[in-house]
Residue frames relative to the residue before (quaternion, step in Angstrom):
aa qw qx qy qz dx dy dz
X 1.0000 0.0000 0.0000 0.0000 0.00 0.00 0.00
X 0.4915 -0.6555 0.4884 0.3003 3.55 -0.99 0.84
X 0.4243 -0.7392 0.4494 0.2676 3.64 -0.58 1.03
X 0.5971 0.5756 -0.3739 0.4152 3.62 1.19 -0.31
X 0.6114 0.6229 -0.3374 0.3527 3.59 1.21 -0.34
X 0.5502 0.6654 -0.4183 0.2820 3.66 0.89 -0.64
X 0.6528 0.5012 -0.3676 0.4329 3.71 0.78 -0.75
X 0.6431 0.5013 -0.3353 0.4720 3.62 0.98 -0.76
X 0.6271 0.5362 -0.3320 0.4572 3.56 0.97 -0.87
X 0.6667 0.5094 -0.3047 0.4508 3.58 0.89 -0.96
X 0.6545 0.5066 -0.3297 0.4542 3.60 0.87 -0.87
X 0.6672 0.5076 -0.3122 0.4468 3.58 0.92 -0.89
X 0.6609 0.5014 -0.3137 0.4619 3.58 0.93 -0.86
X 0.7164 0.4443 -0.2817 0.4583 3.59 0.83 -0.91
X 0.5185 0.5798 -0.4342 0.4544 3.60 1.19 -0.24
X 0.6505 0.5006 -0.3133 0.4775 3.58 1.00 -0.82
X 0.6378 0.5384 -0.3306 0.4405 3.57 0.93 -0.88
X 0.6870 0.4869 -0.2856 0.4576 3.56 0.83 -0.99
X 0.6390 0.5307 -0.3337 0.4457 3.57 0.98 -0.81
X 0.7122 0.4321 -0.2791 0.4776 3.59 0.84 -0.87
X 0.5854 0.5549 -0.3851 0.4483 3.62 1.09 -0.54
X 0.6608 0.4766 -0.3031 0.4942 3.56 0.96 -0.83
X 0.6417 0.5448 -0.3298 0.4273 3.58 1.01 -0.78
X 0.5410 0.6139 -0.4178 0.3948 3.61 1.14 -0.34
X 0.5247 0.6286 -0.4238 0.3872 3.59 1.14 -0.46
X 0.7128 0.4822 -0.2608 0.4376 3.55 0.92 -0.95
X 0.6780 0.5399 -0.2915 0.4048 3.56 1.15 -0.51
X 0.4718 0.7135 -0.4334 0.2838 3.58 1.21 -0.21
X 0.5960 -0.5757 0.4353 0.3520 3.53 -1.24 0.60
X 0.5123 -0.6444 0.4695 0.3191 3.58 -1.06 0.70
X 0.5501 0.6154 -0.3935 0.4047 3.58 1.30 -0.11
X 0.4192 0.7068 -0.4777 0.3108 3.60 1.25 -0.05
X 0.5632 -0.6165 0.4287 0.3449 3.55 -1.07 0.76
X 0.2974 -0.7538 0.5638 0.1594 3.55 -0.93 0.91
X 0.3530 -0.7182 0.5548 0.2276 3.60 -0.80 0.96
X 0.5967 -0.5643 0.4125 0.3941 3.60 -1.08 0.55
X 0.5204 -0.6323 0.4749 0.3224 3.54 -1.08 0.75
X 0.1336 -0.7836 0.6038 0.0591 3.53 -1.05 0.84
X 0.3061 -0.7968 0.4938 0.1659 3.53 -0.14 1.30
X 0.6369 0.5623 -0.3348 0.4075 3.56 1.12 -0.62
X 0.5744 0.6006 -0.3867 0.3998 3.60 1.18 -0.43
X 0.4627 -0.6593 0.5135 0.2959 3.55 -1.12 0.67
X 0.7270 -0.4318 0.3009 0.4410 3.56 -1.31 0.21
X 0.6693 0.5135 -0.3155 0.4346 3.60 0.83 -0.95
X 0.6793 0.4863 -0.2946 0.4640 3.60 0.90 -0.90
X 0.6482 0.5136 -0.3273 0.4571 3.61 0.94 -0.83
X 0.6792 0.4856 -0.2963 0.4638 3.57 0.90 -0.94
X 0.6456 0.5163 -0.3231 0.4607 3.59 0.99 -0.82
X 0.6404 0.5188 -0.3283 0.4615 3.58 1.00 -0.76
X 0.6359 0.5180 -0.3298 0.4676 3.60 1.03 -0.74
X 0.6335 0.5204 -0.3230 0.4728 3.59 1.01 -0.82
X 0.6489 0.5354 -0.3246 0.4323 3.58 0.92 -0.90
X 0.6488 0.5135 -0.3248 0.4581 3.59 0.93 -0.84
X 0.6291 0.5251 -0.3321 0.4671 3.57 1.03 -0.78
X 0.6789 0.5239 -0.2955 0.4211 3.55 0.81 -1.05
X 0.6941 0.5119 -0.2946 0.4115 3.56 0.84 -0.97
X 0.6663 0.5210 -0.3084 0.4353 3.61 1.14 -0.49
X 0.6748 0.5141 -0.2848 0.4463 3.60 1.23 -0.29
X 0.2060 -0.7545 0.6125 0.1147 3.57 -0.94 0.98
X 0.7911 -0.0777 0.0995 0.5985 3.56 1.03 -0.83
X 0.0716 -0.7889 0.6064 0.0696 3.54 -1.28 0.30
X 0.1548 -0.7239 0.6619 0.1183 3.50 -1.38 0.44
X 0.1342 0.8017 -0.5681 0.1284 3.60 -0.94 0.82
X 0.4199 -0.5879 0.5986 0.3461 3.48 -1.43 0.06
X 0.1162 -0.8127 0.5674 0.0637 3.58 -1.07 0.62
X 0.1408 -0.7168 0.6703 0.1307 3.48 -1.40 0.39
X 0.1120 -0.8092 0.5768 0.0084 3.55 -0.71 1.14
X 0.0707 -0.7743 0.6283 0.0243 3.55 -0.97 0.92
X 0.0834 -0.7961 0.5992 0.0116 3.57 -0.75 1.08
X 0.0973 -0.7799 0.6178 0.0235 3.56 -0.81 1.08
X 0.1745 -0.8096 0.5562 0.0691 3.55 -0.49 1.20
X 0.2839 -0.7274 0.5941 0.1933 3.54 -1.31 0.34
X 0.1176 -0.7793 0.6132 0.0540 3.53 -1.18 0.62
X 0.8356 -0.1314 0.0395 0.5320 3.56 -0.52 1.25
X 0.7349 -0.4410 0.2265 0.4627 3.53 0.97 0.92
X 0.6540 0.4851 -0.3112 0.4900 3.58 1.26 -0.05
X 0.6251 -0.5260 0.3966 0.4186 3.60 -1.18 0.44
X 0.1902 -0.7951 0.5687 0.0908 3.58 -0.92 0.89
X 0.7943 -0.2918 0.2256 0.4827 3.53 -1.15 -0.66
X 0.2465 -0.7225 0.6238 0.1676 3.53 -1.33 0.44
X 0.0561 -0.7990 0.5987 -0.0072 3.57 -0.82 1.02
X 0.1434 -0.7850 0.5988 0.0686 3.55 -1.05 0.82
X 0.0069 0.7811 -0.6244 0.0085 3.54 -1.14 0.68
X 0.1607 -0.7823 0.5985 0.0622 3.55 -1.26 0.55
X 0.2462 0.7644 -0.5770 0.1491 3.52 -1.22 0.47
X 0.5077 -0.6075 0.4939 0.3596 3.55 -1.15 -0.69
X 0.1398 -0.7910 0.5934 0.0511 3.55 -1.20 0.60
X 0.1015 -0.7266 0.6742 0.0846 3.52 -1.28 0.65
X 0.0194 -0.7993 0.5993 -0.0395 3.56 -0.80 1.04
X 0.0465 0.8041 -0.5902 0.0537 3.60 -0.92 0.87
X 0.4110 -0.6600 0.5671 0.2718 3.54 -1.07 0.76
X 0.6466 -0.2486 -0.7179 -0.0680 1.55 -1.95 1.55
X 0.9087 0.0302 -0.0207 0.4159 3.55 -0.96 1.00
X 0.5535 0.6096 -0.4062 0.3964 3.62 1.13 0.45
X 0.0947 0.8018 -0.5836 0.0869 3.57 -1.04 0.75
X 0.0585 -0.7557 0.6504 0.0502 3.51 -1.35 0.43
X 0.0800 -0.7797 0.6210 -0.0036 3.56 -0.57 1.26
X 0.0722 -0.7770 0.6250 0.0208 3.57 -0.77 1.06
X 0.1636 -0.8074 0.5636 0.0605 3.58 -0.35 1.28
X 0.1895 -0.7847 0.5841 0.0848 3.56 -0.89 1.02
X 0.7853 0.1037 -0.0331 0.6094 3.59 1.09 -0.75
X 0.5340 -0.1452 -0.8325 -0.0251 1.56 -2.14 1.34
X 0.7828 0.0691 -0.0810 0.6131 3.60 1.24 -0.22
X 0.5947 -0.6047 0.3834 0.3657 3.60 -1.02 0.69
X 0.1993 0.7352 -0.6363 0.1218 3.54 -1.11 0.81
X 0.2315 -0.7783 0.5751 0.0997 3.55 -1.27 0.35
X 0.0616 -0.7543 0.6527 0.0354 3.56 -1.08 0.82
X 0.0131 0.8102 -0.5816 0.0717 3.58 -0.66 1.14
X 0.0446 0.7871 -0.6139 0.0412 3.58 -0.99 0.86
X 0.2171 -0.7763 0.5805 0.1150 3.57 -0.94 0.96
X 0.6533 -0.5019 0.3026 0.4794 3.57 1.30 0.22
X 0.7424 0.3329 -0.1977 0.5467 3.57 1.28 -0.32
X 0.7873 0.1102 -0.0460 0.6049 3.57 1.05 -0.82
X 0.1664 -0.7612 0.6186 0.1011 3.52 -1.11 0.75
X 0.1264 -0.7916 0.5968 0.0340 3.58 -0.88 1.04
X 0.1147 -0.7487 0.6500 0.0609 3.56 -1.11 0.83
X 0.0710 -0.8367 0.5427 -0.0199 3.56 -0.35 1.26
X 0.1134 -0.7785 0.6172 0.0095 3.55 -0.81 1.13
X 0.2622 -0.8121 0.4964 0.1589 3.63 -0.05 1.22
X 0.6302 0.5621 -0.3467 0.4082 3.60 0.98 -0.81
X 0.7563 0.3363 -0.1893 0.5282 3.58 1.00 -0.80
X 0.3374 -0.7643 0.4813 0.2651 3.58 1.35 0.02
X 0.5053 0.6095 -0.4323 0.4316 3.53 0.84 1.12
X 0.0824 -0.7706 0.6308 0.0383 3.55 -1.09 0.81
X 0.1909 -0.7733 0.5978 0.0906 3.57 -0.84 1.04
X 0.1648 -0.7941 0.5828 0.0515 3.57 -0.92 0.98
X 0.0343 -0.7860 0.6171 -0.0181 3.56 -0.92 1.01
X 0.3231 -0.7170 0.5835 0.2027 3.58 -0.88 0.94
X 0.2946 -0.7653 0.5510 0.1547 3.58 -0.71 1.10
X 0.0255 -0.8132 0.5805 -0.0325 3.58 -0.65 1.13
X 0.6150 -0.5436 0.4154 0.3919 3.55 -1.24 0.40
X 0.5815 0.5822 -0.3805 0.4221 3.59 1.12 -0.57
X 0.7091 0.4218 -0.2690 0.4968 3.57 1.04 -0.70
X 0.7176 0.3643 -0.2303 0.5471 3.56 0.99 -0.86
X 0.0857 0.8467 -0.5169 0.0931 3.55 0.43 1.21
X 0.8541 0.2417 -0.1282 0.4423 3.49 -1.38 0.28
X 0.8619 -0.0884 0.0753 0.4936 3.53 -1.06 -0.88
X 0.5906 0.5851 -0.3791 0.4063 3.59 1.03 -0.70
X 0.6726 0.4854 -0.2954 0.4740 3.58 0.87 -0.95
X 0.6520 0.5316 -0.3280 0.4298 3.59 0.87 -0.90
X 0.7026 0.4672 -0.2900 0.4517 3.57 0.83 -0.93
X 0.6689 0.4898 -0.3149 0.4621 3.59 0.94 -0.79
X 0.6714 0.4570 -0.2996 0.5006 3.60 1.16 -0.47
X 0.5142 -0.6645 0.4101 0.3547 3.56 1.26 -0.02
X 0.6016 0.5821 -0.3399 0.4287 3.59 1.22 0.38
X 0.3884 0.7714 -0.4492 0.2288 3.60 1.23 0.16
X 0.0598 -0.7446 0.6633 0.0445 3.54 -1.22 0.70
X 0.4402 -0.7578 0.4090 0.2543 3.54 -0.36 1.28
X 0.7373 0.4254 -0.2578 0.4572 3.60 0.69 -1.04
X 0.6266 0.5112 -0.3426 0.4783 3.60 1.18 -0.41
X 0.7748 0.4087 -0.1835 0.4460 3.56 0.88 -1.00
X 0.7845 0.2592 -0.1277 0.5487 3.59 1.20 -0.47
X 0.3679 -0.6091 0.6384 0.2934 3.48 -1.39 0.37
X 0.1357 -0.8327 0.5365 0.0163 3.57 -0.49 1.21
X 0.0268 0.7796 -0.6234 0.0538 3.55 -0.91 1.01
X 0.3421 -0.7220 0.5630 0.2113 3.57 -1.02 0.79
X 0.2513 -0.7746 0.5655 0.1304 3.59 -0.60 1.16
X 0.7592 0.0347 -0.0231 0.6495 3.54 1.23 -0.62
X 0.0000 -0.8103 0.5859 -0.0107 3.57 -1.06 0.62
X 0.1149 0.7757 -0.6101 0.1135 3.54 -0.64 1.20
X 0.7136 -0.4462 0.3114 0.4413 3.56 -1.28 0.05
X 0.8092 0.2547 -0.1137 0.5171 3.59 0.99 -0.82
X 0.7905 0.1893 -0.1105 0.5718 3.61 1.22 -0.09
X 0.0225 0.7713 -0.6352 0.0318 3.54 -0.99 0.94
X 0.2230 -0.7526 0.6046 0.1354 3.57 -1.07 0.78
X 0.1299 -0.8103 0.5708 0.0282 3.55 -0.52 1.24
X 0.2006 -0.7272 0.6454 0.1196 3.51 -1.18 0.77
X 0.0605 -0.8198 0.5691 -0.0212 3.59 -0.59 1.19
X 0.0784 -0.7982 0.5973 -0.0082 3.56 -0.53 1.24
X 0.4360 -0.7144 0.4684 0.2832 3.63 -0.64 1.03
X 0.4500 -0.7039 0.4873 0.2542 3.56 -0.98 0.87
X 0.7284 0.3396 -0.2067 0.5580 3.59 1.22 -0.50
X 0.6462 -0.5020 0.3791 0.4320 3.64 -1.16 0.42
X 0.0012 0.8066 -0.5873 0.0675 3.56 -0.93 0.95
X 0.5587 -0.6099 0.4535 0.3320 3.56 -1.35 0.17
X 0.7020 0.3193 -0.2563 0.5827 3.58 1.27 0.42
X 0.5402 -0.6521 0.4352 0.3059 3.57 -1.22 0.45
X 0.7910 -0.1703 0.1778 0.5601 3.57 0.83 -1.01
X 0.2912 -0.6840 0.6283 0.2293 3.51 -1.41 0.20
X 0.0904 -0.7523 0.6446 0.1017 3.54 -1.22 0.50
X 0.0344 -0.8122 0.5811 -0.0378 3.54 -0.84 1.01
X 0.1698 -0.7515 0.6293 0.1021 3.55 -0.88 1.00
X 0.0412 0.8267 -0.5538 0.0903 3.54 -0.57 1.16
X 0.4586 -0.5762 0.5760 0.3547 3.49 -1.43 0.06
X 0.3294 -0.7966 0.4647 0.2022 3.63 -0.27 1.18
X 0.5929 0.5792 -0.3758 0.4144 3.61 1.18 -0.32
X 0.8147 0.2555 -0.1013 0.5107 3.57 0.96 -0.88
X 0.4529 -0.6680 0.4677 0.3604 3.59 1.18 -0.52
X 0.4060 0.7123 -0.4830 0.3075 3.60 1.25 0.10
X 0.3267 -0.7553 0.5410 0.1737 3.56 -0.82 1.05
X 0.2426 -0.7855 0.5573 0.1165 3.57 -0.79 1.04
X 0.7848 -0.1201 0.1024 0.5993 3.59 1.10 -0.69
X 0.0550 -0.7986 0.5984 0.0334 3.58 -1.05 0.71
X 0.0819 -0.7976 0.5976 -0.0064 3.56 -1.00 0.93
X 0.1739 -0.7461 0.6335 0.1086 3.55 -1.10 0.81
X 0.1429 -0.7735 0.6139 0.0655 3.59 -0.86 1.00
X 0.2845 -0.7969 0.5096 0.1560 3.57 -0.55 1.16
X 0.7395 -0.4478 0.2828 0.4155 3.55 -1.33 0.08
X 0.6730 0.4672 -0.2964 0.4908 3.60 1.23 -0.30
X 0.5875 -0.5919 0.3659 0.4130 3.58 1.27 -0.12
X 0.4673 0.6546 -0.4603 0.3759 3.59 1.25 0.08
X 0.2073 -0.7988 0.5587 0.0832 3.58 -0.95 0.89
X 0.0879 -0.7810 0.6179 0.0242 3.56 -0.90 1.01
X 0.0936 -0.7982 0.5950 0.0074 3.55 -0.64 1.19
X 0.0665 -0.7931 0.6053 0.0149 3.57 -0.89 0.95
X 0.0736 -0.7624 0.6424 0.0261 3.54 -0.92 1.01
X 0.2137 -0.7827 0.5759 0.1001 3.58 -0.89 0.98
X 0.0975 -0.7774 0.6207 0.0311 3.53 -1.14 0.79
X 0.8282 0.2122 -0.1555 0.4947 3.58 -1.29 0.41
X 0.1089 0.8416 -0.5178 0.1083 3.56 0.89 0.99
X 0.0132 -0.7501 0.6612 -0.0026 3.53 -1.14 0.85
X 0.0929 -0.8478 0.5222 -0.0028 3.58 -0.56 1.12
X 0.8597 0.1729 -0.1337 0.4617 3.51 -1.39 0.52
X 0.3513 0.7383 -0.4878 0.3059 3.55 0.87 1.09
X 0.3864 -0.7599 0.4538 0.2594 3.62 1.30 0.15
X 0.0421 -0.8320 0.5531 0.0077 3.64 0.51 1.13
X 0.5949 -0.5882 0.4215 0.3499 3.54 -1.18 0.68
X 0.5499 -0.6460 0.4245 0.3164 3.58 -0.95 0.89
X 0.5841 0.6048 -0.3753 0.3901 3.60 1.12 -0.56
X 0.5520 0.6166 -0.3977 0.3963 3.62 1.16 -0.43
X 0.7366 0.4253 -0.2190 0.4780 3.57 1.12 -0.63
X 0.6074 0.4922 -0.3715 0.5008 3.57 1.26 0.42
X 0.1245 -0.7959 0.5907 0.0473 3.56 -1.11 0.72
X 0.0767 -0.7603 0.6443 0.0289 3.54 -1.01 0.95
X 0.4180 -0.7163 0.4850 0.2774 3.63 -0.54 1.07
X 0.4717 -0.6665 0.4934 0.2996 3.60 -0.88 0.88
X 0.6385 -0.5216 0.3865 0.4134 3.61 -1.17 0.44
X 0.8008 0.2902 -0.2263 0.4725 3.55 -1.01 0.85
X 0.5615 0.5952 -0.3931 0.4193 3.60 1.26 -0.07
X 0.4017 -0.7067 0.5349 0.2305 3.57 -0.94 0.96
X 0.2030 -0.7815 0.5823 0.0951 3.58 -0.84 1.00
X 0.1195 -0.7691 0.6266 0.0403 3.57 -0.83 1.07
X 0.2188 -0.7927 0.5607 0.0967 3.56 -0.56 1.20
X 0.2140 -0.7999 0.5535 0.0900 3.56 -0.53 1.21
X 0.4798 -0.6909 0.4259 0.3332 3.59 1.26 0.00
X 0.7259 -0.3884 0.3260 0.4647 3.54 -1.23 -0.56
X 0.5343 -0.6240 0.4637 0.3319 3.58 -1.06 0.76
X 0.3569 -0.7303 0.5441 0.2079 3.53 -0.99 0.87
X 0.6380 -0.5192 0.3954 0.4087 3.53 -1.26 0.17
X 0.7191 -0.4281 0.3143 0.4482 3.53 -1.31 0.11
X 0.5158 -0.6478 0.4557 0.3264 3.60 -0.95 0.82
């Protein structure tokens, strides 16, 4: 493996992590406590409060996903790539992405180590997850401690009765530039979420067939390289570039 690739790999993986962490807001049970309506709040604050209520009610989720990545090249639109599969996410900081298309692959994290397994090339990459890499809002959300209005500068790019587009910029240095979330401001239901990285690449994740608070087995978040698989140790995650 080319040693210059790990930072790009890390940014791409954590874009997925952040997208699904935000997507947990939409998966919460409707039994979550509803805060009193505040007519004085602006659209951005009302929508952020609805998202927060959704997020706090979710311990874990399972879903099918469709991911679209739009890359940029020298400031111009680049390639668009799509992938599909299934994901299991659990607080604090655990996840399992099973990619079925365009080719099988697996991303597993137990909150301490992250593995990227490529069956076709019989290679597994290992990354130690550190607080230095999971900085700011990313760490808070993966630990289940995120507060949207505390951790992000929130602006409403669009605001309607049934749909609002929020732009969320992390208040602390991070490994991504911003999040964008289209939600139903009345319920907090997430319609679409996008992570824009420091290079301008955008990763959009849509979840389907959501199942929440099912207490997935801890073994789902552990990975043992199969016999004969080459292991590439990427070491500890570095801070934001």
